[in-house]
C-alpha positions in Angstrom: -24.0 112.2 40.8 -20.4 112.1 39.5 -18.6 108.9 38.6 -16.0 109.5 41.3 -18.7 109.9 44.0 -20.5 106.7 42.9 -17.2 104.7 42.9 -16.5 106.1 46.4 -19.9 104.9 47.6 -19.1 101.5 46.3 -15.7 101.4 48.0 -17.1 102.8 51.3 -19.8 100.1 51.5 -17.4 97.3 50.5 -19.3 96.8 47.2 -16.2 97.3 45.1 -13.8 94.4 45.7 -10.2 93.9 44.5 -8.5 90.5 44.1 -8.9 87.6 41.5 -12.5 86.9 40.6 -14.3 84.6 38.2 -17.3 86.5 37.0 -20.7 85.0 36.1 -19.6 85.3 32.5 -16.7 83.0 33.2 -14.1 85.7 32.6 -11.5 86.6 35.2 -11.1 90.1 36.7 -9.1 91.9 39.4 -12.2 93.8 40.4 -15.7 92.8 41.4 -18.9 94.7 42.1 -20.9 93.1 44.9 -23.9 95.4 44.5 -25.9 93.8 47.3 -23.4 95.4 49.7 -24.3 98.9 48.6 -28.0 98.2 48.1 -28.4 97.0 51.7 -28.4 100.7 52.6 -31.8 102.3 52.0 -30.3 105.7 51.1 -28.2 104.2 48.3 -30.9 101.8 47.1 -33.4 104.7 46.9 -30.9 107.1 45.2 -29.8 104.6 42.5 -33.3 103.2 41.9 -34.8 106.7 41.6 -32.1 107.5 39.0 -33.1 104.4 37.0 -36.8 105.0 37.4 -36.5 108.7 36.3 -35.0 107.5 33.0 -38.1 105.3 32.3 -40.8 107.4 34.0 -42.5 108.4 30.8 -43.0 104.9 29.6 -46.2 102.9 29.7 -44.6 100.0 31.5 -46.6 97.0 32.7 -43.9 95.3 34.8 -40.3 95.2 35.8 -38.4 92.0 35.7 -34.9 91.2 37.0 -32.7 88.2 36.7 -32.3 86.4 40.1 -30.6 86.9 42.2 -28.5 90.1 41.9 -31.1 92.3 40.1 -34.0 91.5 42.5 -33.4 94.2 45.1 -32.8 97.1 42.7 -35.6 95.8 40.3 -38.1 95.7 43.1 -37.4 99.3 44.2 -37.5 100.5 40.6 -40.9 98.8 40.1 -42.2 100.3 43.4 -41.1 103.8 42.2 -42.8 103.2 38.8 -45.8 101.7 40.6 -45.9 98.6 38.5 -45.7 94.9 39.3 -42.2 93.5 39.9 -41.2 90.0 39.1 -38.0 88.0 38.6 -36.7 85.3 36.4 -34.5 82.5 37.8 -32.5 79.6 36.7 -34.0 76.1 36.6 -31.6 73.4 35.5 -29.4 76.1 34.1 -32.0 77.9 32.0 -33.5 81.3 32.8 -37.2 81.0 33.3 -40.2 82.7 34.8 -41.8 80.6 37.6 -43.6 81.0 41.0 -46.8 81.9 39.2 -45.4 85.1 37.7 -47.0 85.9 34.3 -46.2 88.0 31.3 -49.2 88.6 29.0 -49.1 89.1 25.3 -47.9 92.7 24.5 -47.0 93.6 28.1 -44.3 96.3 28.1 -41.5 95.0 30.3 -38.6 96.9 31.8 -35.6 94.7 32.6 -33.5 95.8 35.6 -30.1 94.3 36.5 -27.5 95.2 39.1 -24.3 94.5 37.1 -23.5 93.5 33.5 -20.2 92.5 32.0 -21.4 90.6 28.9 -25.1 91.0 29.6 -25.7 87.2 29.3 -28.3 87.0 32.1 -30.2 90.0 30.8 -30.2 88.6 27.2 -31.7 85.3 28.6 -34.4 87.3 30.4 -35.1 89.3 27.2 -35.4 86.0 25.3 -37.8 84.5 27.9 -40.0 87.7 28.0 -40.2 87.8 24.2 -41.0 84.1 24.0 -44.0 84.7 26.2 -45.2 87.6 24.0 -43.9 90.5 26.1 -42.3 93.6 24.6 -39.1 94.8 26.0 -39.5 98.5 26.8 -35.9 99.0 28.0 -33.0 97.8 30.1 -31.8 99.6 33.3 -28.5 98.7 35.0 -26.8 99.9 38.1 -23.2 99.1 36.9 -22.2 98.5 33.3 -18.8 96.8 33.6 -18.5 96.6 29.8 -17.8 100.3 29.3 -20.9 100.5 27.2 -19.9 97.5 25.0 -22.9 95.4 26.1 -25.7 96.9 24.1 -28.7 94.9 25.0 -31.5 97.3 23.9 -31.9 100.6 22.1 -33.5 102.0 25.3 -30.7 101.1 27.7 -29.6 103.2 30.8 -26.9 102.6 33.4 -26.1 104.6 36.5 -22.4 104.2 35.8 -20.3 102.7 32.9 -16.9 101.4 33.8 -14.2 99.6 32.0 -13.5 96.8 34.4 -10.9 94.8 32.6 -11.6 91.1 32.3 -9.8 88.2 30.8 -10.8 84.9 29.1 -9.8 81.9 31.3 -6.9 81.0 29.0 -5.5 84.6 29.0 -5.3 85.4 32.7 -2.1 87.5 33.3 0.6 86.1 35.7 -0.1 88.9 38.2 -3.7 87.5 38.7 -2.7 83.8 38.6 -0.8 84.2 41.9 -3.9 85.5 43.7 -6.4 82.9 45.0 -9.6 82.8 42.9 -12.9 83.9 44.3 -16.3 83.2 42.7 -18.7 85.6 44.5 -21.4 85.6 41.7 -24.8 84.1 42.1 -24.3 81.5 39.3 -22.0 78.5 39.8 -19.2 78.5 37.2 -17.7 75.1 36.3 
């Protein structure tokens, strides 16, 4: 599927937003990908998850893990397609951890799936947690890579689409954005 067609799907479903946003990373941007809006439609969820799963089909994967909350829907579908258990990591007191009785055993091969990355911070935290528990990261699959390929998280990394979505440090927000009310649509509260 072409980049243009994917972007049109995001626009048509209201998943690509324009305005002034503070991203999970703390950076400011004039665009935001609300992947949940596109993934609520089974035809798009299936299409995107199949594309990610196809890329990792030949691996001997034990489990798929996603950072909560954004990656859970796409991660669950990728896990279903690969016929492996699907778990998620979530924040407890600000730290990414694996709870709810989910387990990663020594030498389990784990595929990390995320909806959107800008800096890859949440995925890095999940990778660290999996590694700490003795798991082996098989690869990273992403729906939207906003870093234009700059967030290299693993040698076996795949994204449906790579975009350069310009973002700014909080002290370098351009005047054109400063005049627009800030929105914080991400799943993590930024202080």
